[in-house]
N, C-alpha and C positions, 0 to 999 in steps of 0.2 A: 547205528554206526556213527552218525554225526555226533551223538552224545559222547561216545568213547573217544573220538578224535578231539572234541572240544575240551573234555576233561583232561585228556592226556597231552594237550598241546605243549605245555611246558616241558614235559619229558621228551616228546617227539622232537622238539626244537633243539634240545641239548644232546640228543642221542648221537654218538659218533657214526660217521658214514658206514663203516664196516659193520657195526652192530645193527644198523638199519637194514642191512641185506638179509638178516635173519627173520625179519618181520613176516614175510609171506609164509615161511615155514612154521612160525609160531601160530599164525592164524589157521593154517591148514591142520596143524596138529591139534589145535583147540577144537576145530570142527570134527576131527576124528574122535576125540575124547567125548564130545557131546553126542556124536552119533552112536558110539558103542555103549555109552552109559544110558542113553534114552531108548534103546531097542526094546520094543514091547510096551513102552509107556503110552497109554492112550491119551494123556493130556496134551502131549506135544506130537501128535501123530503126523501132522503135516510137516513139521520140521524134521522129524525122524525120517519120514518118507523121502523128502527132498535130499537130505544128506545121504541116505542109502543109495540113491542113484549114482552118486560119485564114489563113495567109499567101498561099496560092495564090488563095483567093477574094478576099482584099483586093487582091492584085496585078491581078486581072482586072476589078475593079470600076471603073466610071467615077466621076468626081469627085462628081456629084450623089448617086449611091447611097452613096458613101463618107461624105459629110458628113451626109446627111439620111435614110438608111435605104432599105430595099427590096431587100436582098440576097436572092439565090436560095438558099434553105436546103436544096435538094435534095441537095447534096453536102457540106454543112457538117458533118455528123455530130455531133461533140460539142464544138463550139467555142462557148464562152460569149461571146466577143467578137462573133462573128457573130450569135449569138442576140439579144443586146441591140442590136447595131448594125442588125439587120434592122428593128426597130421605131422606133429613134430616131437612127440614124446613129452614127458614131464620136464626134461631139460629145456626143450624149446618153450614150454609154457612158462617156466620160471624166467627164461631170457625175455619173453614177451612182457612179463610183469615189470622187469627191470627197465626195459626200453620204454614202455608206456609211462612209467613213473618218472622218467628223466634222471635215472641214477647215473648215467654216463656224464651228465653235465656237472662239472665241478663248481660252476657258478651258482647253481641252484641251492636255495636254502634247504637244510636238512628237514625242516618241518614239512615242506611241500612234498619231497620225495617219500618221506616216511608215512605221511598221511595218505598219499596216493597208493603206496604199496599195501597198506592195511585195507583201504577201500577196494582196490582191485582184487586182492586175494579173498576177502570176505564175500564180496558180491559174486565172484565166480564159483563159490561153493553152491549157490542157490540158483544159478541160471545164466542166461546170456544177456541179461539186462545191461551190463556195463559195456557191451559191445554194440549197443544200439546207437544210432546217431544222436538221439535226444539226450541220452545219458552221457555220451562222450562229449557233446557240446556243453552240457552243464558242468562236467568235470573240468573241461578246458577253460571255461569261464572262471570257475572257482580258483583253479591253479594259476591262471593268468592274472587274476586280481591280486594274488598274493606275491607276484613277482616284483622285485625292486630293481629297476633298470637304471644304472648309473650313466649309460651312454645317451640318454634322451636329453636334449637341450631344454633349458628352462623355457617355459612359455611366457612371452611378454605381451601385454595388452597394448593395443594401439592407442595413441592419445585420442582424446575425444574429438579434437578438431580434424583428425584425419579420416573420420568416418562420415560419409555423406548420408544424411537422413533424407 
């Protein structure tokens, strides 16, 4: 994931804000294509199994459950998409992605929000890891280190004679 974001950094930085909103849908669609094309392939059995936890449940859900929540979590195992969609539906899940990535902040650089959207959407395909405190803290550190704050005053060093040793 880091490789994809690093290689695509120039594209992600220049991508218009409205186009960036489609990134979670592209990631999830890519996961669906990977899941349905790898069904029965023994070489990537773990990947196919993890993706099936999400996409088989989504495929079997009716429209009301899909949009507004109420998924049966009995067989969902480790799917973060289904976990969040159970309580708020897919619409709530997508809203969660946008809020978590800082899409509502117009001062945020597009690279940060686009990279965060890709990260959150792709990791939620495989489990709850991005919702853990360790992963959240790491993501917050990475996003925070990329921020450019114009409101911070310049730091000035004290003259040497003002410091008592």
